[in-house]
Structure formats: structure tokens, C-alpha cells
N, CA, C, O and the ligand as a Tripos MOL2 file, in Angstrom:
@<TRIPOS>MOLECULE
protein
  249   247    63     0     0
PROTEIN
NO_CHARGES

@<TRIPOS>ATOM
      1 N          -0.2520   11.2780   38.0810 N.3       1 MET1
      2 CA          0.2210    9.9600   38.5110 C.3       1 MET1
      3 C           0.9440    9.2470   37.3810 C.2       1 MET1
      4 O           0.8350    9.6350   36.2170 O.2       1 MET1
      5 N           1.6780    8.2080   37.7290 N.am      2 THR2
      6 CA          2.4650    7.4890   36.7400 C.3       2 THR2
      7 C           1.7530    6.2040   36.3330 C.2       2 THR2
      8 O           1.1660    5.5220   37.1730 O.2       2 THR2
      9 N           1.8060    5.8810   35.0590 N.am      3 CYS3
     10 CA          1.1670    4.6690   34.5520 C.3       3 CYS3
     11 C           1.9330    3.4350   35.0270 C.2       3 CYS3
     12 O           3.1600    3.3790   34.9460 O.2       3 CYS3
     13 N           1.1860    2.4480   35.5220 N.am      4 GLY4
     14 CA          1.8190    1.2340   36.0060 C.3       4 GLY4
     15 C           2.2950    0.3390   34.8720 C.2       4 GLY4
     16 O           3.0820   -0.5820   35.0930 O.2       4 GLY4
     17 N           1.8270    0.6030   33.6720 N.am      5 MET5
     18 CA          2.1770   -0.2360   32.5280 C.3       5 MET5
     19 C           3.3720    0.3250   31.7590 C.2       5 MET5
     20 O           4.3840   -0.3570   31.5930 O.2       5 MET5
     21 N           3.2520    1.5710   31.2900 N.am      6 CYS6
     22 CA          4.3180    2.1280   30.4540 C.3       6 CYS6
     23 C           5.2200    3.0920   31.2350 C.2       6 CYS6
     24 O           6.2580    3.5230   30.7320 O.2       6 CYS6
     25 N           4.8140    3.4280   32.4760 N.am      7 GLY7
     26 CA          5.6680    4.2370   33.3420 C.3       7 GLY7
     27 C           5.6980    5.7110   32.9920 C.2       7 GLY7
     28 O           6.4920    6.4680   33.5520 O.2       7 GLY7
     29 N           4.8320    6.1300   32.0600 N.am      8 ARG8
     30 CA          4.8090    7.5400   31.6870 C.3       8 ARG8
     31 C           3.9250    8.3360   32.6400 C.2       8 ARG8
     32 O           2.9730    7.8090   33.2170 O.2       8 ARG8
     33 N           4.2550    9.6010   32.7920 N.am      9 GLU9
     34 CA          3.4950   10.4760   33.6700 C.3       9 GLU9
     35 C           2.1990   10.8820   32.9770 C.2       9 GLU9
     36 O           2.2160   11.3870   31.8540 O.2       9 GLU9
     37 N           1.0600   10.6530   33.6670 N.am     10 MET10
     38 CA         -0.2350   11.0030   33.0920 C.3      10 MET10
     39 C          -0.7250   12.3000   33.7260 C.2      10 MET10
     40 O          -0.7090   12.4560   34.9470 O.2      10 MET10
     41 N          -1.1580   13.2180   32.8810 N.am     11 THR11
     42 CA         -1.7360   14.4500   33.4000 C.3      11 THR11
     43 C          -3.2380   14.2470   33.5900 C.2      11 THR11
     44 O          -3.8360   13.3780   32.9550 O.2      11 THR11
     45 N          -3.8400   15.0420   34.4580 N.am     12 ASP12
     46 CA         -5.2840   14.9480   34.6840 C.3      12 ASP12
     47 C          -6.0410   15.1910   33.3770 C.2      12 ASP12
     48 O          -7.0670   14.5640   33.1110 O.2      12 ASP12
     49 N          -5.5180   16.1050   32.5750 N.am     13 GLU13
     50 CA         -6.1490   16.4440   31.2930 C.3      13 GLU13
     51 C          -6.1190   15.2500   30.3480 C.2      13 GLU13
     52 O          -7.1060   14.9410   29.6790 O.2      13 GLU13
     53 N          -4.9640   14.5840   30.3080 N.am     14 GLY14
     54 CA         -4.8070   13.4170   29.4450 C.3      14 GLY14
     55 C          -5.7170   12.2840   29.8630 C.2      14 GLY14
     56 O          -6.2930   11.5940   29.0220 O.2      14 GLY14
     57 N          -5.8450   12.0950   31.1640 N.am     15 ILE15
     58 CA         -6.7010   11.0400   31.6930 C.3      15 ILE15
     59 C          -8.1550   11.3200   31.3180 C.2      15 ILE15
     60 O          -8.8850   10.4150   30.9130 O.2      15 ILE15
     61 N          -8.5650   12.5690   31.4550 N.am     16 GLN16
     62 CA         -9.9430   12.9380   31.1370 C.3      16 GLN16
     63 C         -10.2400   12.7180   29.6620 C.2      16 GLN16
     64 O         -11.3290   12.2730   29.2990 O.2      16 GLN16
     65 N          -9.2620   13.0320   28.8110 N.am     17 LYS17
     66 CA         -9.4430   12.8480   27.3700 C.3      17 LYS17
     67 C          -9.5680   11.3730   27.0360 C.2      17 LYS17
     68 O         -10.4180   10.9790   26.2380 O.2      17 LYS17
     69 N          -8.7080   10.5460   27.6580 N.am     18 ALA18
     70 CA         -8.7130    9.1100   27.4020 C.3      18 ALA18
     71 C          -9.9870    8.4690   27.9260 C.2      18 ALA18
     72 O         -10.4420    7.4500   27.4060 O.2      18 ALA18
     73 N         -10.5640    9.0790   28.9700 N.am     19 CYS19
     74 CA        -11.7330    8.5150   29.6370 C.3      19 CYS19
     75 C         -13.0410    8.9920   29.0030 C.2      19 CYS19
     76 O         -14.1200    8.5460   29.3940 O.2      19 CYS19
     77 N         -12.9480    9.8870   28.0350 N.am     20 ARG20
     78 CA        -14.1520   10.5060   27.4690 C.3      20 ARG20
     79 C         -15.0530    9.4780   26.7760 C.2      20 ARG20
     80 O         -16.2780    9.6060   26.7690 O.2      20 ARG20
     81 N         -14.4150    8.4560   26.1960 N.am     21 GLY21
     82 CA        -15.1880    7.4230   25.5000 C.3      21 GLY21
     83 C         -15.8300    6.4280   26.4430 C.2      21 GLY21
     84 O         -16.6480    5.6050   26.0330 O.2      21 GLY21
     85 N         -15.4530    6.5080   27.7130 N.am     22 CYS22
     86 CA        -15.9870    5.5780   28.7100 C.3      22 CYS22
     87 C         -17.4240    5.9520   29.0570 C.2      22 CYS22
     88 O         -17.7190    7.1110   29.3500 O.2      22 CYS22
     89 N         -18.3020    4.9780   29.0230 N.am     23 ALA23
     90 CA        -19.7250    5.2250   29.2790 C.3      23 ALA23
     91 C         -19.9660    5.6230   30.7240 C.2      23 ALA23
     92 O         -20.9270    6.3300   31.0270 O.2      23 ALA23
     93 N         -19.0990    5.1700   31.6110 N.am     24 ALA24
     94 CA        -19.2700    5.4480   33.0380 C.3      24 ALA24
     95 C         -18.4240    6.6450   33.4630 C.2      24 ALA24
     96 O         -17.9970    6.7320   34.6140 O.2      24 ALA24
     97 N         -18.1850    7.5590   32.5360 N.am     25 PHE25
     98 CA        -17.3360    8.7150   32.8520 C.3      25 PHE25
     99 C         -17.8370    9.4400   34.1020 C.2      25 PHE25
    100 O         -19.0090    9.8040   34.2050 O.2      25 PHE25
    101 N         -16.9330    9.6350   35.0320 N.am     26 GLY26
    102 CA        -17.3020   10.2810   36.2900 C.3      26 GLY26
    103 C         -17.7820    9.2840   37.3230 C.2      26 GLY26
    104 O         -17.7960    9.5740   38.5190 O.2      26 GLY26
    105 N         -18.1780    8.0940   36.8560 N.am     27 GLY27
    106 CA        -18.6800    7.0970   37.7900 C.3      27 GLY27
    107 C         -17.6780    5.9890   38.0520 C.2      27 GLY27
    108 O         -17.6630    5.3940   39.1300 O.2      27 GLY27
    109 N         -16.8320    5.7120   37.0490 N.am     28 CYS28
    110 CA        -15.8570    4.6420   37.2460 C.3      28 CYS28
    111 C         -14.6540    5.1440   38.0200 C.2      28 CYS28
    112 O         -14.3290    6.3300   37.9890 O.2      28 CYS28
    113 N         -14.0120    4.2440   38.7000 N.am     29 ARG29
    114 CA        -12.8630    4.6330   39.5230 C.3      29 ARG29
    115 C         -11.5570    4.2510   38.8580 C.2      29 ARG29
    116 O         -10.5060    4.2310   39.4990 O.2      29 ARG29
    117 N         -11.6250    3.9500   37.5840 N.am     30 LEU30
    118 CA        -10.4110    3.5560   36.8770 C.3      30 LEU30
    119 C          -9.8350    4.7460   36.1200 C.2      30 LEU30
    120 O         -10.5590    5.6260   35.6540 O.2      30 LEU30
    121 N          -8.5330    4.7430   36.0160 N.am     31 VAL31
    122 CA         -7.8380    5.7720   35.2600 C.3      31 VAL31
    123 C          -7.2480    5.1100   34.0270 C.2      31 VAL31
    124 O          -6.5400    4.1080   34.1230 O.2      31 VAL31
    125 N          -7.5500    5.6840   32.8660 N.am     32 LYS32
    126 CA         -7.0380    5.1090   31.6250 C.3      32 LYS32
    127 C          -5.8400    5.9090   31.1340 C.2      32 LYS32
    128 O          -5.8910    7.1330   31.0160 O.2      32 LYS32
    129 N          -4.7740    5.1940   30.8550 N.am     33 CYS33
    130 CA         -3.5550    5.8480   30.3820 C.3      33 CYS33
    131 C          -3.7570    6.3260   28.9480 C.2      33 CYS33
    132 O          -4.1330    5.5320   28.0860 O.2      33 CYS33
    133 N          -3.5110    7.6250   28.6720 N.am     34 PRO34
    134 CA         -3.6840    8.1590   27.3140 C.3      34 PRO34
    135 C          -2.6370    7.6260   26.3430 C.2      34 PRO34
    136 O          -2.8100    7.7520   25.1310 O.2      34 PRO34
    137 N          -1.5550    7.0350   26.8460 N.am     35 TYR35
    138 CA         -0.4630    6.5630   25.9830 C.3      35 TYR35
    139 C          -0.6570    5.1110   25.5530 C.2      35 TYR35
    140 O          -0.5410    4.7920   24.3700 O.2      35 TYR35
    141 N          -0.9520    4.2270   26.5140 N.am     36 CYS36
    142 CA         -1.0380    2.8040   26.1810 C.3      36 CYS36
    143 C          -2.4370    2.2380   26.3920 C.2      36 CYS36
    144 O          -2.7050    1.1040   25.9970 O.2      36 CYS36
    145 N          -3.3480    3.0220   27.0180 N.am     37 GLY37
    146 CA         -4.7210    2.5680   27.1840 C.3      37 GLY37
    147 C          -4.9200    1.6340   28.3650 C.2      37 GLY37
    148 O          -6.0010    1.0710   28.5400 O.2      37 GLY37
    149 N          -3.9020    1.4690   29.1600 N.am     38 TYR38
    150 CA         -3.9930    0.5870   30.3200 C.3      38 TYR38
    151 C          -4.8610    1.2330   31.4010 C.2      38 TYR38
    152 O          -4.6670    2.3980   31.7470 O.2      38 TYR38
    153 N          -5.8150    0.4700   31.9280 N.am     39 GLU39
    154 CA         -6.6970    0.9920   32.9690 C.3      39 GLU39
    155 C          -6.2430    0.5000   34.3300 C.2      39 GLU39
    156 O          -5.9510   -0.6800   34.5200 O.2      39 GLU39
    157 N          -6.1890    1.4240   35.2670 N.am     40 GLN40
    158 CA         -5.7560    1.0810   36.6070 C.3      40 GLN40
    159 C          -6.5650    1.8760   37.6210 C.2      40 GLN40
    160 O          -7.1170    2.9240   37.2880 O.2      40 GLN40
    161 N          -6.6410    1.3810   38.8760 N.am     41 PRO41
    162 CA         -7.4000    2.1060   39.8960 C.3      41 PRO41
    163 C          -6.7810    3.4700   40.1620 C.2      41 PRO41
    164 O          -5.5650    3.6460   40.0980 O.2      41 PRO41
    165 N          -7.6360    4.4180   40.4590 N.am     42 GLN42
    166 CA         -7.1970    5.7860   40.7210 C.3      42 GLN42
    167 C          -6.3190    5.8390   41.9630 C.2      42 GLN42
    168 O          -6.5510    5.1360   42.9470 O.2      42 GLN42
    169 N          -5.3080    6.6890   41.8870 N.am     43 GLN43
    170 CA         -4.3990    6.8580   43.0120 C.3      43 GLN43
    171 C          -5.1350    7.5620   44.1510 C.2      43 GLN43
    172 O          -5.7140    8.6290   43.9450 O.2      43 GLN43
    173 N          -5.1170    6.9740   45.3530 N.am     44 PRO44
    174 CA         -5.8060    7.6240   46.4640 C.3      44 PRO44
    175 C          -5.1970    8.9890   46.7820 C.2      44 PRO44
    176 O          -4.0060    9.2120   46.5620 O.2      44 PRO44
    177 N          -6.0080    9.8830   47.2910 N.am     45 GLY45
    178 CA         -5.5700   11.2480   47.5790 C.3      45 GLY45
    179 C          -4.3930   11.2980   48.5360 C.2      45 GLY45
    180 O          -3.4690   12.0930   48.3610 O.2      45 GLY45
    181 N          -4.4340   10.4380   49.5540 N.am     46 TRP46
    182 CA         -3.3550   10.4730   50.5440 C.3      46 TRP46
    183 C          -2.0310   10.0490   49.9460 C.2      46 TRP46
    184 O          -0.9740   10.5290   50.3540 O.2      46 TRP46
    185 N          -2.0900    9.1320   48.9590 N.am     47 LEU47
    186 CA         -0.8610    8.6660   48.3180 C.3      47 LEU47
    187 C          -0.2700    9.7790   47.4480 C.2      47 LEU47
    188 O           0.9430    9.9830   47.4080 O.2      47 LEU47
    189 N          -1.1560   10.4850   46.7580 N.am     48 LYS48
    190 CA         -0.7390   11.6200   45.9340 C.3      48 LYS48
    191 C          -0.0410   12.6650   46.7970 C.2      48 LYS48
    192 O           0.9680   13.2560   46.4130 O.2      48 LYS48
    193 N          -0.6200   12.8670   47.9810 N.am     49 TRP49
    194 CA         -0.1060   13.8420   48.9330 C.3      49 TRP49
    195 C           1.3000   13.4390   49.3940 C.2      49 TRP49
    196 O           2.1980   14.2760   49.4900 O.2      49 TRP49
    197 N           1.4730   12.1460   49.6760 N.am     50 LEU50
    198 CA          2.7800   11.6370   50.1050 C.3      50 LEU50
    199 C           3.8300   11.8220   49.0150 C.2      50 LEU50
    200 O           4.9730   12.1840   49.2970 O.2      50 LEU50
    201 N           3.4350   11.5730   47.7710 N.am     51 VAL51
    202 CA          4.3520   11.7220   46.6410 C.3      51 VAL51
    203 C           4.7830   13.1810   46.5120 C.2      51 VAL51
    204 O           5.9520   13.4710   46.2600 O.2      51 VAL51
    205 N           3.8230   14.1000   46.6880 N.am     52 GLU52
    206 CA          4.1260   15.5320   46.6060 C.3      52 GLU52
    207 C           5.1220   15.9370   47.6850 C.2      52 GLU52
    208 O           6.0630   16.6860   47.4230 O.2      52 GLU52
    209 N           4.9100   15.4380   48.8940 N.am     53 ILE53
    210 CA          5.8070   15.7380   50.0170 C.3      53 ILE53
    211 C           7.2130   15.2320   49.7070 C.2      53 ILE53
    212 O           8.1950   15.9440   49.9170 O.2      53 ILE53
    213 N           7.3040   14.0020   49.2070 N.am     54 ALA54
    214 CA          8.5940   13.3920   48.8820 C.3      54 ALA54
    215 C           9.3100   14.2030   47.7960 C.2      54 ALA54
    216 O          10.5230   14.4060   47.8590 O.2      54 ALA54
    217 N           8.5510   14.6580   46.8080 N.am     55 LYS55
    218 CA          9.1290   15.4560   45.7230 C.3      55 LYS55
    219 C           9.6990   16.7650   46.2650 C.2      55 LYS55
    220 O          10.7920   17.1860   45.8890 O.2      55 LYS55
    221 N           8.9300   17.4020   47.1620 N.am     56 ARG56
    222 CA          9.3550   18.6760   47.7280 C.3      56 ARG56
    223 C          10.6250   18.5090   48.5480 C.2      56 ARG56
    224 O          11.5140   19.3600   48.5220 O.2      56 ARG56
    225 N          10.6950   17.4020   49.2750 N.am     57 LYS57
    226 CA         11.8760   17.1440   50.1020 C.3      57 LYS57
    227 C          13.1190   16.9630   49.2340 C.2      57 LYS57
    228 O          14.2050   17.4300   49.5800 O.2      57 LYS57
    229 N          12.9470   16.2840   48.1120 N.am     58 GLN58
    230 CA         14.0740   16.0720   47.1960 C.3      58 GLN58
    231 C          14.5460   17.3890   46.6120 C.2      58 GLN58
    232 O          15.7450   17.6070   46.4350 O.2      58 GLN58
    233 N          13.6080   18.2580   46.3180 N.am     59 GLU59
    234 CA         13.9510   19.5430   45.7180 C.3      59 GLU59
    235 C          14.7080   20.4420   46.6810 C.2      59 GLU59
    236 O          15.6230   21.1620   46.2830 O.2      59 GLU59
    237 N          14.3210   20.3970   47.9470 N.am     60 THR60
    238 CA         14.9630   21.2590   48.9410 C.3      60 THR60
    239 C          16.3700   20.7550   49.2920 C.2      60 THR60
    240 O          17.2020   21.5220   49.7770 O.2      60 THR60
    241 N          16.6310   19.4770   49.0470 N.am     61 LYS61
    242 CA         17.9390   18.9110   49.3480 C.3      61 LYS61
    243 C          19.0160   19.4670   48.4220 C.2      61 LYS61
    244 O          20.1780   19.5940   48.8070 O.2      61 LYS61
    245 N          18.6120   19.7960   47.1960 N.am     62 ARG62
    246 CA         19.5900   20.2680   46.2150 C.3      62 ARG62
    247 C          20.0880   21.6680   46.4880 C.2      62 ARG62
    248 O          20.9150   22.1870   45.7380 O.2      62 ARG62
    249 ZN          0.4730    3.6970   30.0030 Zn       63 ZN63
@<TRIPOS>BOND
     1     1     2 1
     2     2     3 1
     3     3     4 2
     4     3     5 am
     5     5     6 1
     6     6     7 1
     7     7     8 2
     8     7     9 am
     9     9    10 1
    10    10    11 1
    11    11    12 2
    12    11    13 am
    13    13    14 1
    14    14    15 1
    15    15    16 2
    16    15    17 am
    17    17    18 1
    18    18    19 1
    19    19    20 2
    20    19    21 am
    21    21    22 1
    22    22    23 1
    23    23    24 2
    24    23    25 am
    25    25    26 1
    26    26    27 1
    27    27    28 2
    28    27    29 am
    29    29    30 1
    30    30    31 1
    31    31    32 2
    32    31    33 am
    33    33    34 1
    34    34    35 1
    35    35    36 2
    36    35    37 am
    37    37    38 1
    38    38    39 1
    39    39    40 2
    40    39    41 am
    41    41    42 1
    42    42    43 1
    43    43    44 2
    44    43    45 am
    45    45    46 1
    46    46    47 1
    47    47    48 2
    48    47    49 am
    49    49    50 1
    50    50    51 1
    51    51    52 2
    52    51    53 am
    53    53    54 1
    54    54    55 1
    55    55    56 2
    56    55    57 am
    57    57    58 1
    58    58    59 1
    59    59    60 2
    60    59    61 am
    61    61    62 1
    62    62    63 1
    63    63    64 2
    64    63    65 am
    65    65    66 1
    66    66    67 1
    67    67    68 2
    68    67    69 am
    69    69    70 1
    70    70    71 1
    71    71    72 2
    72    71    73 am
    73    73    74 1
    74    74    75 1
    75    75    76 2
    76    75    77 am
    77    77    78 1
    78    78    79 1
    79    79    80 2
    80    79    81 am
    81    81    82 1
    82    82    83 1
    83    83    84 2
    84    83    85 am
    85    85    86 1
    86    86    87 1
    87    87    88 2
    88    87    89 am
    89    89    90 1
    90    90    91 1
    91    91    92 2
    92    91    93 am
    93    93    94 1
    94    94    95 1
    95    95    96 2
    96    95    97 am
    97    97    98 1
    98    98    99 1
    99    99   100 2
   100    99   101 am
   101   101   102 1
   102   102   103 1
   103   103   104 2
   104   103   105 am
   105   105   106 1
   106   106   107 1
   107   107   108 2
   108   107   109 am
   109   109   110 1
   110   110   111 1
   111   111   112 2
   112   111   113 am
   113   113   114 1
   114   114   115 1
   115   115   116 2
   116   115   117 am
   117   117   118 1
   118   118   119 1
   119   119   120 2
   120   119   121 am
   121   121   122 1
   122   122   123 1
   123   123   124 2
   124   123   125 am
   125   125   126 1
   126   126   127 1
   127   127   128 2
   128   127   129 am
   129   129   130 1
   130   130   131 1
   131   131   132 2
   132   131   133 am
   133   133   134 1
   134   134   135 1
   135   135   136 2
   136   135   137 am
   137   137   138 1
   138   138   139 1
   139   139   140 2
   140   139   141 am
   141   141   142 1
   142   142   143 1
   143   143   144 2
   144   143   145 am
   145   145   146 1
   146   146   147 1
   147   147   148 2
   148   147   149 am
   149   149   150 1
   150   150   151 1
   151   151   152 2
   152   151   153 am
   153   153   154 1
   154   154   155 1
   155   155   156 2
   156   155   157 am
   157   157   158 1
   158   158   159 1
   159   159   160 2
   160   159   161 am
   161   161   162 1
   162   162   163 1
   163   163   164 2
   164   163   165 am
   165   165   166 1
   166   166   167 1
   167   167   168 2
   168   167   169 am
   169   169   170 1
   170   170   171 1
   171   171   172 2
   172   171   173 am
   173   173   174 1
   174   174   175 1
   175   175   176 2
   176   175   177 am
   177   177   178 1
   178   178   179 1
   179   179   180 2
   180   179   181 am
   181   181   182 1
   182   182   183 1
   183   183   184 2
   184   183   185 am
   185   185   186 1
   186   186   187 1
   187   187   188 2
   188   187   189 am
   189   189   190 1
   190   190   191 1
   191   191   192 2
   192   191   193 am
   193   193   194 1
   194   194   195 1
   195   195   196 2
   196   195   197 am
   197   197   198 1
   198   198   199 1
   199   199   200 2
   200   199   201 am
   201   201   202 1
   202   202   203 1
   203   203   204 2
   204   203   205 am
   205   205   206 1
   206   206   207 1
   207   207   208 2
   208   207   209 am
   209   209   210 1
   210   210   211 1
   211   211   212 2
   212   211   213 am
   213   213   214 1
   214   214   215 1
   215   215   216 2
   216   215   217 am
   217   217   218 1
   218   218   219 1
   219   219   220 2
   220   219   221 am
   221   221   222 1
   222   222   223 1
   223   223   224 2
   224   223   225 am
   225   225   226 1
   226   226   227 1
   227   227   228 2
   228   227   229 am
   229   229   230 1
   230   230   231 1
   231   231   232 2
   232   231   233 am
   233   233   234 1
   234   234   235 1
   235   235   236 2
   236   235   237 am
   237   237   238 1
   238   238   239 1
   239   239   240 2
   240   239   241 am
   241   241   242 1
   242   242   243 1
   243   243   244 2
   244   243   245 am
   245   245   246 1
   246   246   247 1
   247   247   248 2
@<TRIPOS>SUBSTRUCTURE
     1 MET1         2 RESIDUE 1 A MET
     2 THR2         6 RESIDUE 1 A THR
     3 CYS3        10 RESIDUE 1 A CYS
     4 GLY4        14 RESIDUE 1 A GLY
     5 MET5        18 RESIDUE 1 A MET
     6 CYS6        22 RESIDUE 1 A CYS
     7 GLY7        26 RESIDUE 1 A GLY
     8 ARG8        30 RESIDUE 1 A ARG
     9 GLU9        34 RESIDUE 1 A GLU
    10 MET10       38 RESIDUE 1 A MET
    11 THR11       42 RESIDUE 1 A THR
    12 ASP12       46 RESIDUE 1 A ASP
    13 GLU13       50 RESIDUE 1 A GLU
    14 GLY14       54 RESIDUE 1 A GLY
    15 ILE15       58 RESIDUE 1 A ILE
    16 GLN16       62 RESIDUE 1 A GLN
    17 LYS17       66 RESIDUE 1 A LYS
    18 ALA18       70 RESIDUE 1 A ALA
    19 CYS19       74 RESIDUE 1 A CYS
    20 ARG20       78 RESIDUE 1 A ARG
    21 GLY21       82 RESIDUE 1 A GLY
    22 CYS22       86 RESIDUE 1 A CYS
    23 ALA23       90 RESIDUE 1 A ALA
    24 ALA24       94 RESIDUE 1 A ALA
    25 PHE25       98 RESIDUE 1 A PHE
    26 GLY26      102 RESIDUE 1 A GLY
    27 GLY27      106 RESIDUE 1 A GLY
    28 CYS28      110 RESIDUE 1 A CYS
    29 ARG29      114 RESIDUE 1 A ARG
    30 LEU30      118 RESIDUE 1 A LEU
    31 VAL31      122 RESIDUE 1 A VAL
    32 LYS32      126 RESIDUE 1 A LYS
    33 CYS33      130 RESIDUE 1 A CYS
    34 PRO34      134 RESIDUE 1 A PRO
    35 TYR35      138 RESIDUE 1 A TYR
    36 CYS36      142 RESIDUE 1 A CYS
    37 GLY37      146 RESIDUE 1 A GLY
    38 TYR38      150 RESIDUE 1 A TYR
    39 GLU39      154 RESIDUE 1 A GLU
    40 GLN40      158 RESIDUE 1 A GLN
    41 PRO41      162 RESIDUE 1 A PRO
    42 GLN42      166 RESIDUE 1 A GLN
    43 GLN43      170 RESIDUE 1 A GLN
    44 PRO44      174 RESIDUE 1 A PRO
    45 GLY45      178 RESIDUE 1 A GLY
    46 TRP46      182 RESIDUE 1 A TRP
    47 LEU47      186 RESIDUE 1 A LEU
    48 LYS48      190 RESIDUE 1 A LYS
    49 TRP49      194 RESIDUE 1 A TRP
    50 LEU50      198 RESIDUE 1 A LEU
    51 VAL51      202 RESIDUE 1 A VAL
    52 GLU52      206 RESIDUE 1 A GLU
    53 ILE53      210 RESIDUE 1 A ILE
    54 ALA54      214 RESIDUE 1 A ALA
    55 LYS55      218 RESIDUE 1 A LYS
    56 ARG56      222 RESIDUE 1 A ARG
    57 LYS57      226 RESIDUE 1 A LYS
    58 GLN58      230 RESIDUE 1 A GLN
    59 GLU59      234 RESIDUE 1 A GLU
    60 THR60      238 RESIDUE 1 A THR
    61 LYS61      242 RESIDUE 1 A LYS
    62 ARG62      246 RESIDUE 1 A ARG
    63 ZN63       249 GROUP 0 **** ****
């Protein structure tokens, strides 16, 4: 997903690393940006799915 603050693409690995210091790891629903440290609510699964579909459609157009 993309960070709402700095606009950089966050990988699941990066998010997990940034979240490691969080005491509620695995329990909190916030995603911490590894670049700027901005915390935001996790992207819902259905939204992620929609983004993937949109990306695929753009790729097939080319
Ligand atoms: Zn960020």
C-alpha cells in the first residue's frame, strides 16, 4: 500500500519491520510507514483487491 503522508510504496516487510517496536504488534490495526513513521489504518482487503484489478487493467491496455 501507499503511505498517505509521504506517498511512498510500503512493502509488507517494511511495515513489519517498522511495527516491530510496537507493543501491540499483531494486535493493532495501524500500519506504520518505514520511511516517515506515519501511522495510518490498514488498507482493507477489498480495497487492495480493487487496486490490483485496476493495475492489471492498465497493464493489459498497453
Ligand atoms: Zn510515509
